[in-house]
Steps between C-alpha positions, in 0.01 A plus 500: 500500500381135534535227237122512445510874442786455261302234308197732485708787356664275235171352411345854446805613310573205277160340433564212260872561473671212674764591757823298530480203737789645707262768629475518881773233538321263270180583689635390833727216387290375210133544594333553163227712638292676232319826553207538255610644168214689330536594135615854452641686188846365473646835382355680799622232734852514356509881547434442875760226516766707327429807703533304823837358397363139490618403153774273642221281646467352149841339509503123526787274595475292192732593216311685231411294192592709199302441181620549145167631376356174361174365641506165665235235539303266279295785353799726433455474127148641501583867427135600483432361850815672629374830362167463674685413830690832464188692435339346809794591729550851367754729342854391512412134574735212405396140491759281674320168487170381362353154530189300473292385803182297538319838524676679211825692457687656784798738452770643728551868423703801604476875433682808616412601854596863474773454757850498345650150505169311575226336302155373598463122461164320489281271297215520242245211521201389300164568673184422307690487176655847553853590601512686834781619722534299823457690826813663635862540373842473646802721434808340352837627371463646154529247228462204724239240593478366860335180621125566521180309487126528448192274527287475184159389420155566655580259785860617529626143464777558239833626631720685266857561622777700335802331646784756442872414493516303823199273479188458718405228741140421580310369807139381453394526866620541859432339830542605867706252695465399859714795614286755309756552231421536125617196306546496114665296236626693190561339162669671199279621219629387154476797275451512127638812329502694829160415643277225651124445455369266773149391587435525875197437725263795487545718805224468758513699828869563465788443262728228625782522244847654543771605248861591563787593277879542517790330675427722802118439493285789420127556466329486163256779421143380426338756270128450576505380853238757607262372227545147619435597859181697395385195302534297820268731685781669695478850347556673834852355539624739760800444727343452841641689794781376717471595867818499707375474862696528818363292786501619862830410670685484170780729624626217739629306200553768236723756674749483211295518181640263238637649176623360172482122457401456867188705442416271204516202733190627671297556190385201303400735225870565410593133470469365141430146605154614630424711194468429130716756316445353151127431522201715411262544794197692602604687818158541635425350835465572871703758672862400549605510871852517644462484875818538703519461884680305769445167663479461880861403523621798303543362149395688187166383353360559152168375353453578132259442216579503128245512221504313173214487244227611739612277780760529777747287696596554864847471659665548837862552626671531834861564595735730678672810369776404253366149469354397162148378558343193343195572283209282625187444292159509663306434184253667266264750654201325340584180686363622836741794568255775387136571492327725238245744636286775358480852638203738496587628150476148357875472458674169578798509734715227645562437865841330568506263798812281466588283810875483545688190636695481815231679695607825344143617463253578217581768237181693432444794265215678322557827322286792620330288778494526872607165643420317827576149621402279793581166657230237544203736534672735747487882468606654162849664503558787252790492255682828422494546114427282215737209576653310792632172621260400770569238774490135394209448745267730290205311358290771331572816298262787422557747213281815489525686159437866477151431356296186554477234767779338693627164385602231743742222404598186697875455567529117520 
């Protein structure tokens, strides 16, 4: 079973229940890829989780924060409000923290999950003057509260963070450096009675913030991430497909298939420096390609694209077996490495055409298209399959989708 199939199974089984970040080797060494979580009945979802033996996914590395039963927060003394919060979250609810925000009270709450040893943890927020449960819940050890966050207000510009026993650090935004790596600066959040209320810029097309907790950094669950994504117009936040494609002649350089850490050398998607494990991203975007082949002198060759917030970056690597390759950054696809086209069904699809240095050729790919290339107006030459590295002399590419007209792209 592939990683994508495993993600799909977990998504269908768990719905809004948040799996532990250690799942799938921390999602390939820290990639915080999020499969869409649609709201389902939590009791029904839990039954599937328990039946599948997945309850341990709720464990987190942070030490549990045990509570003595008292409510924390600046509105803790409002017993009438606390009662309404309990009613809003349902039978067995306990209010762990309740505080004021520019948009009204927000509370951190728990209730029995139905699985021995575990509770649900979530938030109740104020919406239009009424108390409503936030979308989603995470499972925590019974009687504990783990680091968690939500975005409050109609514009989702107030961040509420439950810090837990080990504290939480915050990054307002990220950048991509000249090597294609994700760069962030984290600052500690100064909590008051176990929580932080922070005004942030309203999310636009994506959410740039990141939160991490613990001495060994761990992710911080964001309760209403799906609501925020929907509000940004990204409701169909589906994990795009990853295509592993073997190029003709690959066997010359890959006779001994790499395993373990050597295998990860040849996959930028396993290397945390190029991912954002503590951020919250929309994982929509063009198809991810991992093309592996051989150079003319027998070295291994990999060309790979990685999505982030609807866009993608392109990388290439060469090296001999047993030799750790250097990751080289080609740039963002929208900066001349890809062309968007429309098929006969009106669907937009990207055509990858990334020229490689050192006369290695041009990496081309278009899912479900027949490809051809030519050199300076000469005869068109067919390409077997949906992807290839064509000769460096190529000057034009043609992609023929299953329906609609062929699209021709210049290869400068």
